[in-house]
N, C-alpha and C positions, 0 to 999 in steps of 0.2 A: 477570466484570471483570477484579477484584484479582489473582486469582491466577495467568494468564499476564504482567502486568506484573513481579511478585512474580521468577518465574523467568527470565523472559530480563532482571530485576536480579541476580540470582543471577550466571548464565553469564556476564555483564559482566565483575561482580565476580573469580569464578576465573579468566577470564581477565587481566585485572589484577592480580591475584595472583601467577597466573606469572610475567606481565612481570618483577613487580618484583622477583621472586628471583633471575632468570637474567640481566638485563637487563647486570649489569657483569661477570658472565663471559666466559672467553674464548670459548668455546662456548656455543650456548644450551644448555645443558641445567647441572640441578643439581650445585652444586660439591661436596658435604658432605652428612652425613646428614640436619639440618636445614634444609637448601635441599628432600631429597628429600622429609621428610616434609611439608614446606609444599606444594613440588608436587603429594606425592598429593593431600594433604586437596582440592587448590583442584580436581585434576581430578574428586574422588567429588562436589562440589558444581557442579560442569558435566553431568556425569553425569545427579546427580540433578534439578537444576532443567530440564535438557532432559525428564525422562522425565516431569516435573510439566506442563511445557507439553504437550509430546503429551499426557496423559491431561486435563489440560484441556479442549484441540483437540477430541479425544473425545468425551466426555462430554459439552461442551455442544452445544445444542439449536443446529441447523444450520438458518439459512430455505431453502426449498424455492429452488430455481434457480429463477430469472426469473420470478419466483412476486411478484405487488402488491399491498397489501391497498388503495392508496389508487386513491379517487374519480377516472374519466379526469380530470375537470374539474380537481384539481388538478396534473397535471400539463399542463406548455407544450410538448405535441407541437404540433407544426409553426413552433411559433415561434423567432424567432433568441435564440438563447442569447447574455443578456446577461457582460459582459465582466466579471471581475474579476483583481485583481491577487495573486500570493503570491508568495513565494521559494524557489528549490530550498534543500534540507535541506545537498546537498554544499557548497557556497559560498556563499549568499545572494542568489548574484543574484535581481534584481527579473525577475519573468516577469508575461504576461498570457496569460488565456485566448486571447484574439484574434492572439495571437504564432504562435497556431499556424492561424491561418485556413489552408484550402486543404486542410486534412489535414482525414481522419476521426479527431473524438477520441474516448476510452473516458474520459468522466471519473470516475474510482473514488474516492468518500468512506470514507475509512474510517478505522481506529485503534488502535493498538498493544492493546490493551485487550478488543479484539473478536475471539474464535478465530475465526469464519467469515472473517472479512476475513485472517487470517493463514492461511486454509487454500486463499484464492483467489492469495493473491501469486504462487509459483512458475507459477500459470497464465496472470498477466497478464505475469510475465516472458516467457514464452516466447509468448505472442500478442503482444506489441510485435518482440521477436527476429524472430519469423516473417514480421510485416507493416511494418515498420518503414519497407524500403526503397520499400515502395509504397504510400505514407503515409498508416501509421496512426501518429497519438501517442495512447498512454494514459499519462494525468494521473494520480496518485494523492496526493490529495491531505487534508491531515490536520491537525488545530488543533489538537495538541499541541505542546508547547515544542520546538523546534528540538533541543536538547540532547539532552531522550528520546529522540528519531528517529533523533540519530544513534548513539547506543549502540544502539537497536536493530537497526540495519542490520549492526553486527558480527555478529550472529548470523542474521538475516533479511535480506539484501540485498534493495532493490529494485531494481532495473533499467529502471525505466521513469523517466517524467520524474518525481521525487519531490518534490514541492511542500509546504508549509506553509503557513497564514494564523495569526494571531495569536490571533483569536476566530471561532468559530463562524457569528457575525453579520456575518462578513465574504464569508460566500458572497453573492450575489445572493438577493431575498426570490425571485424567480422558482424558482430550484435549492432553496434553503431548504427551502420551502411542500411538496412532498409529500414530505420525509423524515420517515421515524418510527423508522429504527432503520437501523445502519450491517452489512455495507456495505449502499451504494445506487450506480447506476453509472448514470449517461448517457452516450448514444450521440448524438455531431452528427456532422451530415455535414458536405459539402466546404463546403456555402455556409452554414456555421453556424448551419442551424436545426436543435431539437432532433428527435429519429428514433427514441429509445427509451429504456425505463425499467425499469431491473431493480433490482427491491428484493431482496436475497440473494445471498450467494455465488452465482456461478460457476466451471464449468471452462472450458479452452481451447476444446472445443470449441461447448458454447453459445454463448460470445463469439464465436466464428467463425460460426458460421450466424448471429446476431445482425449484425455488419456486414458480410457479405459484400454486402448489399441493395445498401452504399452505397460499398462499396470499387469497384466499375467505375464510379462515376455521376462526371463532371468539372464542373467549376466553373458552368457555361452549362447542364448540364440543368437540369429544372424536374420 
C-alpha cells in the first residue's frame, strides 16, 4: 500500500523540480549545465518512480473481477441508495449522490494506495466517456485528503466525477457495511435502487456487461 503512494509522490516531486528549474527561462528548457544536470536527475526520478509504480501494481494481488466475499444479507440489493454528501476534488464543489438521480450510477470506492484501484482507473474513464451521454454517471470516491488526490491526478487523471469525503464514516452505513477492501463498486439504477455490488477490480467489458441491463430502463419502469 505504501509503495504506490511513495512512487506517485516521487513522480510529483520530479515534475515540480523540473518546473522550478525552467520556470524563469525564456524557453521551457534548461539554460546551463547546472540546470541540465538538475533536469536530468529529476527526469531519472520520474522514470524510476514510474517503474516502481508499475512493478508494485503488477506484483500486488489483484482481486478477481466481480467477485464478492460478502454474504448477500450484507448487501442492500434492491434498496434505495441512501444519500450522502461529498466534494469534488478539482474545485471543492459540494455534491450529493442524489444530485445524479435519473442516471445509472457506478459508485466506485477507491484509494490511491490500492494497486487494483489504479489499474481500473483507465477502464472507468473509458466507460464514462463512452456512456455518459446515454445517462451513465461514474462517481469515484476516496476518503483521502484533497491535496493528496490533487497531486495524484497530475500523473493518473480521473476523468469521472472525482469526489472525496473527509472520513470513511461519512458514507452511509448501508454502503459501508459490505465493504471489506477496495476497490468496491455499487451499481445504482435510474430510480436510485442498488442493483449491483462488485468487490475487486473490473475492466471495461465487465463493467459494460453489468450496467447494460439498467441503461435501457426508464425511471417509470419497475
